[in-house]
C-alpha positions in Angstrom: -21.7 9.0 -16.2 -18.2 9.8 -15.2 -16.1 6.9 -13.9 -13.2 6.6 -11.8 -10.9 3.8 -11.6 -12.9 1.6 -9.3 -14.5 -1.8 -9.5 -17.7 -1.2 -7.7 -21.4 1.1 -8.2 -19.0 3.6 -5.8 -17.0 5.2 -8.7 -20.3 5.7 -11.0 -21.7 9.1 -10.6 -25.2 9.0 -12.3 -26.0 12.3 -13.5 -29.5 12.8 -14.1 -31.7 15.7 -12.4 -33.8 13.7 -10.2 -30.8 11.8 -8.2 -28.7 15.2 -7.8 -29.5 15.5 -4.1 -29.6 11.7 -3.5 -27.3 9.6 -1.5 -26.0 8.8 -4.6 -24.2 12.0 -5.2 -23.0 13.4 -1.9 -22.0 16.9 -1.6 -20.0 17.3 1.5 -17.5 20.3 2.9 -15.1 19.3 5.6 -13.7 22.3 7.3 -10.9 22.9 10.0 -8.9 20.1 9.2 -5.3 19.8 8.8 -4.7 18.2 5.3 -1.0 16.7 4.6 -1.4 16.0 0.9 2.1 15.5 -0.4 1.1 15.3 -3.7 0.4 19.1 -4.2 3.0 20.1 -1.1 0.0 20.9 1.4 0.6 20.5 5.4 -1.9 23.2 6.9 -5.2 23.7 7.7 -7.6 24.3 4.6 -11.1 23.1 3.5 -12.0 20.3 1.4 -14.8 19.9 -1.0 -16.3 16.9 -2.5 -19.3 16.0 -4.9 -20.2 13.0 -5.7 -17.0 11.0 -6.3 -14.5 13.7 -7.3 -13.0 16.2 -5.2 -13.9 20.2 -6.6 -12.0 23.2 -5.2 -12.9 24.2 -2.0 -14.3 27.6 -2.6 -17.2 26.0 -4.9 -20.4 27.6 -3.6 -22.2 25.5 -1.3 -25.9 24.3 -2.3 -28.9 23.6 -0.3 -27.5 19.5 -0.5 -24.3 20.6 1.1 -23.4 18.5 4.4 -20.5 20.4 6.5 -18.6 18.6 8.7 -16.5 20.4 11.1 -12.8 18.2 11.5 -11.1 21.3 13.8 -8.3 19.1 15.6 -8.1 16.1 13.0 -6.0 15.5 10.1 -7.0 14.7 6.6 -5.2 12.8 4.5 -5.8 11.3 0.5 -7.3 7.8 0.9 -4.3 5.6 2.3 -2.7 3.2 0.1 -1.4 -0.1 1.6 1.0 -1.3 -1.2 1.5 -5.2 0.3 -1.1 -7.0 1.9 -2.5 -10.6 0.8 -6.2 -10.2 0.2 -6.9 -13.2 -2.1 -9.3 -14.4 1.0 -10.5 -18.1 1.2 -8.4 -18.3 -1.9 -5.2 -18.6 0.6 -5.3 -19.9 3.9 -3.5 -16.7 5.1 -5.4 -14.0 3.5 -7.4 -11.6 4.9 -10.7 -10.0 3.7 -10.2 -7.1 1.8 -12.6 -4.6 3.0 -12.6 -5.4 6.5 -8.4 -4.7 6.5 -8.6 -1.7 5.0 -11.7 0.7 5.0 -11.8 0.7 8.8 -8.3 1.7 9.0 -8.6 5.0 6.3 -7.0 2.3 3.6 -9.4 3.1 0.0 -7.0 0.9 -2.1 -4.5 -2.2 -1.8 -2.3 -4.3 -3.2 -2.5 -7.6 -3.1 1.1 -8.7 -3.1 1.1 -11.9 -5.0 -1.1 -14.3 -3.4 -2.6 -15.4 -6.8 -0.4 -17.0 -9.5 -1.7 -17.4 -13.3 -2.9 -20.7 -11.7 -5.8 -19.0 -9.9 -5.8 -15.9 -10.7 -9.1 -15.6 -12.7 -10.2 -17.3 -9.3 -9.2 -14.4 -7.4 -10.3 -11.9 -9.7 -13.7 -12.6 -9.8 -14.1 -13.5 -6.5 -12.3 -10.9 -4.8 -11.2 -8.0 -7.1 -14.9 -7.7 -8.7 -16.8 -8.3 -5.2 -14.8 -6.0 -2.7 -15.9 -2.0 -2.0 -12.2 -1.6 -1.7 -10.2 -0.6 -5.1 -7.5 -3.6 -5.3 -4.7 -4.0 -7.4 -2.1 -6.9 -7.2 1.1 -8.2 -8.5 1.0 -12.2 -10.1 2.9 -14.4 -8.3 5.5 -15.9 -11.0 5.1 -19.2 -9.0 2.0 -20.7 -10.6 -0.1 -21.5 -8.1 0.9 -18.3 -6.3 1.7 -18.0 -2.5 0.8 -20.6 -0.6 2.3 -21.5 2.4 3.7 -24.9 1.3 3.8 -25.1 -2.8 5.3 -22.3 -3.5 7.9 -23.3 -6.1 10.5 -20.1 -7.4 11.8 -22.5 -10.0 11.8 -20.5 -13.4 11.7 -23.5 -15.7 8.1 -23.9 -13.6 6.7 -20.6 -14.9 3.6 -21.3 -17.3 4.6 -17.8 -19.2 2.2 -18.3 -22.0 -0.3 -18.0 -19.3 1.2 -15.2 -17.6 1.4 -13.5 -20.4 -2.2 -13.3 -21.5 -3.2 -12.5 -18.3 -1.1 -9.7 -18.4 -3.5 -8.8 -21.4 -6.6 -9.5 -19.9 -6.4 -7.1 -17.0 -3.8 -4.7 -17.9 -5.6 -1.9 -15.6 -5.5 -4.6 -12.5 -1.9 -6.3 -12.7 0.7 -4.3 -11.9 4.2 -6.7 -12.3 5.5 -9.8 -11.0 6.0 -11.4 -7.6 8.8 -13.5 -6.5 11.0 -14.3 -3.2 14.8 -14.3 -3.4 14.5 -16.2 0.8 17.3 -18.3 1.1 14.5 -21.0 2.8 12.6 -20.7 0.1 14.6 -20.5 -3.3 17.9 -22.9 -1.9 20.2 -23.8 -4.8 18.1 -21.8 -7.3 19.9 -18.8 -5.9 19.4 -15.8 -8.3 18.0 -17.6 -11.2 14.3 -16.1 -10.0 15.5 -12.9 -10.0 17.0 -13.2 -13.6 14.1 -14.8 -15.0 11.4 -12.5 -13.2 13.3 -9.9 -14.8 13.8 -10.9 -18.5 9.9 -11.6 -18.3 9.3 -8.3 -17.1 10.8 -6.8 -19.5 8.8 -8.4 -22.0 5.9 -7.6 -20.3 6.5 -3.8 -19.7 6.0 -4.2 -15.9 7.8 -4.2 -12.5 9.1 -7.1 -10.4 8.3 -7.0 -6.5 10.9 -8.9 -5.0 10.5 -10.5 -1.1 14.2 -9.8 0.4 14.0 -11.3 4.1 17.0 -13.8 4.4 18.0 -13.1 0.9 20.0 -15.8 -0.6 22.8 -13.9 -1.4 24.2 -10.4 0.2 22.1 -7.3 -0.2 24.7 -5.7 -2.6 24.7 -8.6 -4.9 20.9 -8.7 -4.5 20.0 -5.2 -4.5 22.3 -5.0 -8.2 19.9 -6.9 -10.0 17.2 -4.5 -9.6 16.1 -1.9 -12.4 14.3 1.2 -11.9 10.3 0.7 -10.7 11.2 -2.8 -9.4 10.1 -2.9 -5.2 12.5 -4.3 -2.8 9.9 -5.5 0.0 10.4 -5.8 3.3 13.3 -3.0 3.1 13.6 -3.0 7.0 14.0 -6.3 7.5 16.2 -8.0 10.2 17.2 -11.6 9.1 20.3 -12.7 7.1 21.8 -9.3 5.0 20.1 -6.5 5.5 20.5 -3.0 4.3 22.4 -1.4 7.2 26.3 -2.4 7.1 28.9 -3.7 9.8 29.0 0.4 10.6 25.8 0.6 11.3 25.1 3.2 7.9 22.8 2.2 4.9 25.3 0.3 2.8 26.4 2.3 -0.5 24.7 -0.1 -3.2 21.6 0.9 -1.9 21.8 4.2 -1.8 22.7 3.7 -5.5 19.9 2.0 -5.8 17.7 4.0 -4.9 19.0 6.8 -7.3 18.6 4.5 -10.0 14.7 4.4 -9.3 14.8 0.9 -7.1 11.5 1.7 -4.8 12.0 0.3 -0.8 8.7 -0.5 0.6 8.7 -1.2 4.5 6.4 -3.7 3.4 6.1 -4.8 7.8 4.2 -8.2 8.1 4.7 -10.3 11.0 8.4 -11.4 11.0 9.8 -8.7 8.3 10.2 -5.6 10.2 13.6 -4.9 12.6 12.8 -2.0 14.8 16.8 -1.6 14.9 17.6 -2.0 11.0 14.6 0.8 10.7 16.1 2.9 13.3 19.3 2.5 11.7 18.1 3.5 8.6 15.7 6.6 9.9 18.7 7.6 12.0 20.7 7.4 8.4 18.0 9.4 6.8 17.0 6.8 4.2 13.1 6.7 4.6 11.1 4.0 3.1 9.5 5.0 -0.1 5.9 3.3 0.6 4.8 2.2 4.2 2.9 -1.0 3.7 1.0 -3.4 6.4 1.8 -6.9 4.8 -1.5 -7.8 6.4 -2.2 -11.4 6.8 -3.7 -13.9 8.6 -0.8 -13.9 10.7 -0.4 -10.2 11.0 -3.8 -8.5 10.9 -4.9 -7.4 14.4 -1.9 -8.9 15.9 1.4 -8.0 17.0 3.2 -6.8 15.9 2.1 -5.6 12.7 -2.1 -4.9 13.8 -3.0 -2.5 10.7 -1.6 0.1 8.7 -1.8 3.0 10.6 0.2 1.0 13.9 2.5 0.8 11.6 2.6 4.3 10.4 2.3 5.0 14.3 5.4 3.1 14.6 7.9 4.7 12.1 6.3 8.2 13.5 7.9 6.7 17.0 10.6 5.9 15.1 11.5 9.3 13.8 10.4 9.5 10.4 8.3 12.9 9.6 4.4 12.8 9.8 4.6 14.5 6.2 6.5 11.8 4.7 4.8 8.6 6.4 1.8 10.3 4.4 3.6 10.6 1.1 4.7 7.1 1.6 1.2 6.1 1.6 -0.1 8.1 -1.0 1.1 10.2 -3.0 3.9 7.8 -4.1 2.6 4.1 -4.1 0.1 6.1 -6.2 2.9 7.7 -8.8 4.2 3.6 -9.0 0.7 2.4 -9.8 0.7 5.3 -12.6 -2.5 6.6 -10.8 -0.8 9.8 -9.8 -3.9 12.2 -10.4 -6.6 9.5 -9.7 -5.7 8.3 -6.4 -3.2 9.3 -3.4 -4.3 12.9 -3.9 -7.0 15.7 -2.6 -6.5 17.5 -6.1 -9.7 18.5 -7.8 -10.6 15.9 -9.9 -9.2 13.2 -7.8 -11.7 10.5 -6.9 -12.8 11.3 -3.6 -10.7 9.2 -1.7 -10.2 10.6 1.9 -9.2 9.5 5.3 -9.7 11.6 8.4 -7.6 10.7 11.5 -6.7 11.6 15.0 -3.4 12.2 16.3 -3.5 11.0 19.6 -1.2 11.9 22.5 -1.1 8.4 23.7 1.8 6.4 25.0 2.3 3.2 23.5 5.0 0.3 23.0 5.9 -0.6 19.5 7.5 -4.5 18.8 9.1 -6.5 16.6 9.6 -10.1 16.3 13.3 -10.1 17.3 12.4 -8.6 20.7 13.1 -5.2 20.3 10.9 -2.3 21.4 10.2 1.2 20.9 8.3 3.5 22.6 5.9 5.8 21.3 3.8 9.0 22.5 1.1 9.7 19.3 -1.2 7.1 17.9 -3.2 7.7 14.4 -6.1 6.7 14.6 -9.0 6.6 12.1 -12.0 8.3 12.4 -13.8 8.3 8.6 -13.1 6.9 5.7 -14.8 8.2 2.2 -14.6 6.1 -0.7 -15.7 7.1 -3.6 -17.1 10.3 -2.1 -19.1 7.7 -0.1 -19.0 7.2 4.4 -17.7 3.8 4.3 -16.5 3.8 8.0 -17.0 6.2 11.2 -15.6 6.3 14.6 -18.0 6.1 17.2 -17.9 9.8 18.7 -16.4 11.4 16.1 
């Protein structure tokens, strides 16, 4: 058997002659599409071939079982990675169904941003991660109950450190790091104690820390100085309290220095964590997000101003971020951060056959944010097909 790192039967290729030409072993050649694969530096029209759950060299000779798909006029990307979402459906009051919020939008990997803590992570893993088609990785909330609506406790004195360590030992292939908040209304008088405690624990665990930074309890300059290389600055373009933009309208020097030392800046849009004004200033300054994610939740999924990941990508396109960089921020970069750079987030031969086919439609659109700002756009990224480990899991009517 050959496996890719994926928690369902789709990634298992059963190599028995009687099954070679069945649906268990798809053999597909896509031609005519404009491929953007930043991991390989590809940006142009060329064919893509995959057999079973693996991408193969495009010049692999076709067989009688090969299915040909003409995708002329469309874009072909590696399966998108939504690096910040909430998919502990029915485990937290604001999470969304994992497969519904991902596969129809070209997303084949999703990272849950700390919906569960050590008190309920086992339930999340058994009821959602193991039962979903989409690949799910996750951050573990340092707060034991997870990211519930009213019961979050960021006090480090309440961290259940022995249980947290046990979970990281038990689920090393699923857990990426710790999730905390440094929002003034959440941490109050604790100040940056949660950050110091989380970083110390992460040093022991050998993992990163993802930090909710909206309306930070201290200035952005002070907060970003606490981040290590590989830590995630979530909601990078928020517009509440101290932001990454200084009084001169440019990205703060401390923020640029943080990126240089390896801090990862994640868009993590969400319902109220994205400011068009902040994003416009940053993009005009040449400061693009390292990662683009939706922060999909019950309050943002298919609801203005977030809707879904392709809508967020289209918004950043309208704000002036190049399409190539947008795709990199949804594929190659998060794959690298997840330490899966040649397994997902690329269309290189040998990678898992996670593939997203899109149309870049010329269509007038109005993008908004919770602050009332508006950005006009002329293009929308519209998903057409999604392949998950080689299997067709979504196809747009009319394609």
